[in-house]
C-alpha positions as a printed NumPy array, in Angstrom:
array([[24.464, 20.132, 48.466],
       [26.833, 22.529, 46.995],
       [25.532, 26.089, 46.251],
       [25.118, 25.22 , 42.693],
       [22.064, 22.985, 43.02 ],
       [20.239, 26.062, 45.04 ],
       [18.127, 28.373, 43.135],
       [18.772, 31.773, 42.46 ],
       [17.98 , 34.354, 40.708],
       [21.146, 36.656, 39.297],
       [20.686, 39.653, 37.711],
       [23.146, 39.945, 34.731],
       [23.069, 42.5  , 32.237],
       [20.315, 44.861, 30.201],
       [21.361, 45.417, 26.806],
       [19.816, 46.633, 23.682],
       [19.677, 43.877, 21.082],
       [17.448, 42.485, 18.246],
       [15.966, 38.946, 18.544],
       [16.498, 37.122, 15.463],
       [14.754, 33.134, 14.967],
       [17.742, 32.931, 11.975],
       [20.252, 31.882, 14.105],
       [19.787, 29.274, 16.57 ],
       [22.068, 28.234, 19.763],
       [22.554, 24.378, 19.883],
       [24.103, 22.035, 22.713],
       [25.479, 18.689, 22.302],
       [25.165, 16.891, 24.249],
       [21.997, 18.183, 24.485],
       [21.392, 18.576, 28.173],
       [20.523, 21.918, 30.328],
       [22.779, 20.388, 33.272],
       [26.207, 19.2  , 33.316],
       [28.468, 17.269, 35.803],
       [31.788, 19.036, 36.529],
       [34.655, 17.573, 34.057],
       [31.96 , 17.466, 31.498],
       [32.276, 18.256, 27.784],
       [30.068, 20.549, 26.055],
       [29.781, 22.215, 22.351],
       [27.903, 24.982, 21.534],
       [27.102, 25.561, 17.731],
       [25.429, 28.374, 15.953],
       [23.304, 27.333, 12.811],
       [22.009, 29.356, 10.393],
       [19.988, 28.389,  7.202],
       [21.992, 30.399,  5.017],
       [25.584, 30.508,  6.911],
       [26.528, 30.786, 10.468],
       [29.875, 32.524,  9.127],
       [30.154, 35.877, 11.554],
       [28.027, 35.056, 14.608],
       [29.976, 34.028, 18.055],
       [29.136, 32.605, 21.306],
       [29.29 , 34.623, 24.42 ],
       [27.946, 33.904, 27.96 ],
       [26.697, 35.554, 31.067],
       [27.813, 34.021, 34.283],
       [27.749, 35.236, 38.007],
       [31.045, 36.354, 37.314],
       [31.74 , 37.611, 33.729],
       [29.12 , 39.467, 31.175],
       [28.643, 39.356, 27.688],
       [32.236, 37.455, 27.191],
       [32.863, 35.923, 24.138],
       [33.957, 32.417, 23.451],
       [37.591, 32.076, 23.782],
       [37.84 , 35.165, 26.295],
       [39.122, 33.274, 28.771],
       [36.76 , 30.354, 28.488],
       [36.504, 27.421, 25.781],
       [37.855, 27.356, 22.351],
       [36.379, 28.777, 19.271],
       [36.078, 26.867, 16.496],
       [34.252, 28.861, 13.389],
       [30.834, 29.328, 14.935],
       [31.241, 26.695, 17.68 ],
       [32.46 , 27.152, 21.036],
       [33.767, 23.857, 22.869],
       [34.027, 23.537, 26.658],
       [36.292, 20.618, 27.132],
       [36.026, 20.299, 31.428],
       [32.845, 22.475, 32.658],
       [33.351, 23.85 , 35.906],
       [30.454, 25.702, 37.873],
       [31.669, 28.857, 37.156],
       [30.563, 28.041, 33.728],
       [27.108, 28.115, 35.215],
       [25.25 , 30.452, 32.919],
       [23.395, 31.7  , 30.015],
       [24.452, 31.427, 26.456],
       [23.857, 32.885, 23.288],
       [24.975, 33.32 , 19.674],
       [25.569, 36.892, 18.547],
       [26.228, 38.696, 14.87 ],
       [28.206, 42.061, 14.574],
       [27.598, 43.189, 18.014],
       [23.5  , 43.254, 17.738],
       [21.625, 40.368, 16.759],
       [21.22 , 37.564, 18.865],
       [19.649, 34.224, 18.727],
       [17.766, 32.339, 20.941],
       [19.285, 31.767, 25.142],
       [20.221, 28.875, 26.802],
       [20.433, 28.283, 30.002],
       [23.316, 26.069, 31.248],
       [23.913, 24.512, 34.671],
       [27.162, 22.972, 35.76 ],
       [26.925, 21.352, 39.419],
       [30.513, 19.286, 41.367],
       [27.671, 17.488, 42.509],
       [26.572, 14.003, 42.12 ],
       [23.366, 13.981, 40.314],
       [22.3  , 16.394, 37.462],
       [18.397, 16.27 , 35.739],
       [19.009, 16.046, 32.03 ],
       [15.972, 18.572, 30.328],
       [15.04 , 20.202, 27.117],
       [17.854, 22.779, 26.381],
       [14.794, 24.908, 24.361],
       [11.927, 25.983, 25.087],
       [ 8.852, 22.914, 24.1  ],
       [ 6.259, 22.671, 22.089],
       [ 2.7  , 22.507, 23.252],
       [ 1.151, 18.768, 23.196],
       [ 4.904, 17.515, 23.087],
       [ 6.334, 14.306, 24.907],
       [ 9.114, 15.412, 27.095],
       [11.195, 12.592, 28.837],
       [13.468, 13.909, 31.533],
       [16.303, 11.569, 32.936],
       [17.648, 11.76 , 36.505],
       [21.4  , 10.693, 36.168],
       [24.472,  9.867, 38.828],
       [27.761, 10.342, 37.404],
       [29.548,  7.392, 38.726],
       [26.875,  4.557, 38.466],
       [24.244,  3.256, 35.862],
       [21.181,  6.189, 35.05 ],
       [18.484,  3.713, 35.51 ],
       [18.445,  4.144, 39.636],
       [15.237,  4.906, 41.204],
       [14.207,  8.718, 41.235],
       [12.435, 11.023, 42.245],
       [11.148, 14.203, 40.014],
       [ 9.842, 17.511, 41.751],
       [ 8.14 , 20.491, 40.07 ],
       [ 8.263, 23.586, 41.775],
       [ 9.416, 21.933, 44.904],
       [ 6.821, 19.587, 45.366],
       [ 6.575, 15.637, 45.08 ],
       [ 5.304, 14.573, 41.28 ],
       [ 6.516, 11.082, 40.695],
       [ 8.718,  8.019, 41.715],
       [10.073,  6.903, 38.937],
       [11.873,  2.937, 39.373],
       [14.424,  3.59 , 36.287],
       [15.254,  7.452, 36.726],
       [13.085,  8.202, 33.517],
       [10.207, 10.364, 33.878],
       [ 7.94 , 11.45 , 31.086],
       [ 5.45 , 14.103, 30.644],
       [ 2.684, 13.355, 27.759],
       [ 1.375, 16.15 , 25.536],
       [ 2.476, 18.733, 27.846],
       [ 0.755, 22.37 , 28.254],
       [ 1.556, 25.657, 30.127],
       [ 0.494, 24.303, 33.087],
       [ 3.697, 22.067, 33.056],
       [ 6.116, 24.81 , 32.852],
       [ 7.86 , 25.14 , 35.674],
       [11.032, 24.653, 37.819],
       [12.034, 20.73 , 37.569],
       [14.742, 18.541, 40.065],
       [15.383, 15.337, 40.932],
       [16.554, 13.236, 43.86 ],
       [18.623,  9.668, 43.774],
       [18.361,  8.435, 47.189],
       [21.661,  7.552, 48.63 ],
       [23.145,  9.899, 45.689],
       [21.749, 13.4  , 46.292],
       [19.436, 15.98 , 44.442],
       [20.188, 17.767, 41.323],
       [20.159, 21.588, 40.37 ],
       [16.29 , 22.843, 39.268],
       [16.358, 23.703, 35.929],
       [12.808, 25.762, 34.352],
       [11.273, 23.651, 31.61 ],
       [ 9.542, 26.451, 29.196],
       [ 6.413, 25.226, 27.634],
       [ 5.321, 27.483, 24.206],
       [ 2.78 , 27.458, 21.511],
       [ 5.333, 29.725, 20.078],
       [ 8.438, 29.22 , 17.635],
       [10.178, 32.206, 18.035],
       [ 9.933, 32.338, 22.354],
       [13.027, 33.109, 23.808],
       [14.403, 32.526, 27.266],
       [14.414, 35.729, 29.548],
       [13.03 , 36.344, 33.066],
       [11.594, 40.506, 33.687],
       [10.472, 41.374, 37.168],
       [11.247, 38.016, 38.561],
       [ 8.931, 36.492, 36.102],
       [ 9.467, 34.266, 33.194],
       [ 7.989, 36.005, 29.836],
       [ 8.312, 36.888, 26.51 ],
       [11.806, 38.783, 25.469],
       [11.04 , 42.559, 24.357],
       [12.824, 42.967, 20.742],
       [14.391, 46.067, 21.721],
       [15.454, 45.891, 24.905],
       [15.396, 42.726, 27.731],
       [16.374, 42.574, 31.215],
       [18.055, 38.741, 31.447],
       [18.262, 36.966, 34.624],
       [20.16 , 33.859, 35.328],
       [18.39 , 30.676, 36.673],
       [21.203, 28.518, 39.033]])
């Protein structure tokens, strides 16, 4: 398997910031994993106006770079990446005036042949969550095995798995495997009772972001 299918924690940056629920970063298509060559659109959405918000990211090679600065194509308060490559993997967020930021999303781009489509944003306790294991070149209804934190949890004949009424115990690292095609990268699924929970990793633990200072790690 390629390096992008391995889990590692990479310290990226520590920066003062203020988390806000006024703007949300949305990802289209809605997935935390993408194949190399895929298109993705990242949009900053705010109740009043999205004007002035920009999309930024941290990757293994660059920190706090803005859309258009060597990657992506800005479109008002959106950013389009037409041909994703593995080094586009990283943490993405919207930022206003270099101080106020939105929620963060972790995106993984693989050069492999299998991805796991899972929720980009934290899911609420009690909701149903559907995971899809898909290949790049064949129909997405092949039998697949699903894993949580490295342990097999279920084999499904059509490549779909639904977790009903999720709870905090369902939070963890998920991946899938399709026989003859390979294994997907791992993605973290966050379960929250809070609508304002953001995605961050502090001291190697998944936790609530601090309003004034956060230490951000990326999961690949």
